[in-house]
PAVEXDO-799845 format. One line per 10 residues: number of its first residue (from 1); their letters; for each residue z negated, y negated, x of C-alpha. Coordinates in steps of 0.5 Angstrom, whole numbers. Example, Ala and Ser with C-alpha at 12.3 -4.5 7.8 and 13.67 -1.06 7.14 Angstrom:
<nodes>
1	AS	-16,9,25 | -14,2,27;
</nodes>
This chain:
<nodes>
1	MNFKQSEKLA	62,47,9 | 65,42,11 | 62,35,11 | 65,28,11 | 63,24,17 | 63,18,21 | 67,17,27 | 62,13,30 | 56,18,28 | 60,24,31;
11	SFKGIVHGYA	61,21,37 | 54,21,39 | 51,27,43 | 45,29,40 | 46,28,34 | 49,32,28 | 50,29,20 | 54,30,14 | 56,27,7 | 57,33,2;
21	DRHTGTDTTQ	62,32,-4 | 61,37,-10 | 65,43,-6 | 60,43,0 | 54,46,-4 | 47,44,-4 | 44,50,0 | 40,46,5 | 39,54,8 | 46,54,10;
31	IEERFNLTKV	45,47,13 | 40,49,17 | 42,56,20 | 50,52,21 | 47,47,25 | 41,50,28 | 36,47,25 | 29,48,23 | 29,45,16 | 32,40,12;
41	AQLKQIHSGD	27,34,10 | 27,30,3 | 24,26,-1 | 22,25,-9 | 27,19,-10 | 25,14,-15 | 29,8,-14 | 24,5,-10 | 23,1,-3 | 19,5,-1;
51	VIILDEIASH	20,8,6 | 17,14,10 | 16,16,17 | 17,24,18 | 12,25,25 | 9,31,23 | 14,37,19 | 8,42,18 | 5,37,12 | 11,34,10;
61	NNSREGDALI	12,35,2 | 19,34,-1 | 15,31,-7 | 13,26,-3 | 15,19,-6 | 21,14,-3 | 27,12,-2 | 28,12,5 | 26,17,11 | 25,16,19;
71	TRLKGIAIGI	25,21,24 | 24,23,32 | 23,29,31 | 28,34,34 | 32,40,30 | 29,37,23 | 35,34,19 | 32,28,14 | 37,28,7 | 38,24,1;
81	RTADCVPILI	42,26,-5 | 46,21,-9 | 51,22,-15 | 53,14,-14 | 48,11,-11 | 48,9,-3 | 47,14,2 | 46,10,8 | 45,14,16 | 42,10,22;
91	ADKNRSVVAA	41,13,29 | 39,9,35 | 44,8,40 | 40,12,45 | 39,17,40 | 31,17,40 | 31,16,32 | 35,17,26 | 34,15,19 | 37,17,12;
101	VHAGWRGTYL	37,12,6 | 38,12,-2 | 40,5,-5 | 41,4,-12 | 41,-2,-15 | 33,-3,-15 | 33,0,-8 | 39,-5,-6 | 35,-10,-9 | 28,-8,-6;
111	EIAVNTINLI	31,-9,1 | 30,-2,2 | 36,-2,8 | 31,-8,11 | 25,-5,10 | 28,1,14 | 31,-3,20 | 24,-7,20 | 20,-1,20 | 24,3,25;
121	QSEYGIAPSD	22,-3,30 | 16,-4,29 | 14,3,30 | 18,4,35 | 21,-2,39 | 27,-1,38 | 32,-7,36 | 36,-8,30 | 42,-9,35 | 41,-2,38;
131	LTAVIGPSIR	43,1,32 | 48,4,27 | 48,5,20 | 54,8,16 | 54,8,8 | 57,14,6 | 61,16,-1 | 59,12,-7 | 61,9,-13 | 65,1,-11;
141	KCCYEVGEDV	66,-5,-14 | 71,-2,-18 | 67,2,-22 | 61,-1,-22 | 59,-5,-28 | 52,-8,-30 | 50,-12,-35 | 47,-19,-34 | 39,-17,-35 | 41,-13,-27;
151	AILFKDKFDE	46,-20,-25 | 41,-25,-26 | 35,-21,-22 | 40,-22,-16 | 42,-28,-18 | 35,-30,-17 | 33,-27,-12 | 39,-27,-6 | 43,-34,-5 | 49,-30,-3;
161	TDQFLSQKGQ	51,-26,-10 | 58,-29,-10 | 60,-24,-4 | 58,-18,-8 | 57,-20,-15 | 63,-22,-19 | 63,-23,-28 | 68,-19,-31 | 66,-23,-38 | 61,-24,-43;
171	SKYFLDLCLA	54,-22,-40 | 58,-17,-36 | 58,-16,-28 | 62,-12,-22 | 56,-10,-17 | 58,-8,-10 | 52,-5,-8 | 55,-3,-1 | 57,-10,1 | 50,-12,-1;
181	NKLWLQKAGV	47,-7,4 | 52,-9,9 | 50,-16,8 | 42,-14,8 | 44,-10,15 | 47,-14,18 | 41,-20,16 | 36,-16,19 | 40,-16,25 | 45,-9,25;
191	VDVEFLDICT	51,-11,28 | 55,-3,28 | 56,-2,21 | 60,3,18 | 63,4,11 | 66,11,9 | 71,8,4 | 70,13,-2 | 68,11,-9 | 64,17,-12;
201	KCDDNFYSYR	66,15,-19 | 74,15,-18 | 74,21,-13 | 73,27,-17 | 71,31,-11 | 64,27,-12 | 59,27,-17 | 58,21,-21 | 53,19,-26 | 57,14,-28;
211	RKGKGVNTQL	63,19,-30 | 59,24,-33 | 53,22,-34 | 45,24,-35 | 45,31,-32 | 50,30,-26 | 48,34,-20 | 48,31,-13 | 51,31,-7 | 46,31,-1;
221	SFIALTP	47,27,6 | 43,29,12 | 42,27,19 | 39,30,25 | 37,29,33 | 38,36,35 | 34,40,39;
</nodes>
């Protein structure tokens, strides 16, 4: 099982993480065994701005709805699945909390990354400047075309759309979800943001909804505090 990794997160003792591709597989049991984890907790992802705190694994159900997980539990991985959407893994510099975020265009629009940072700060008193966030393999601006209906939503809500939204032609735009999420993270106070520069549509080692269409499989991104 060969996962793509962040240089920054890989340097954190007490944390394991990985971004899978389509060759890595989706068997969470193998991940649990390889990294000595009790469970890989997930959510029923609904393209929302909802963030869930996992504070008790016994009562957690993977059918719980939401698009980001936060935990301080050791030995429990939290994971999200993507096939073009943006996976964001987050850890604090004291290795006391981790988060996994799923941000498609709707989650990005709803500022799920900001919601996650704000909840970590309010629940645990951890300053955003003490967090490291890593934006994993996802569709890049080169391949992510949206219509005017989506572009208008962003233009009406945000001032800095000229940085991540560019017009391709009449009623067509390129949307840079990675850059938008980086801007949101920085707006929330996160200074340390890393990119893994991989476009999931360009690179056929990854599942891509835009390349394969409806019914495509997904790859798992996970992070955990080790026991």
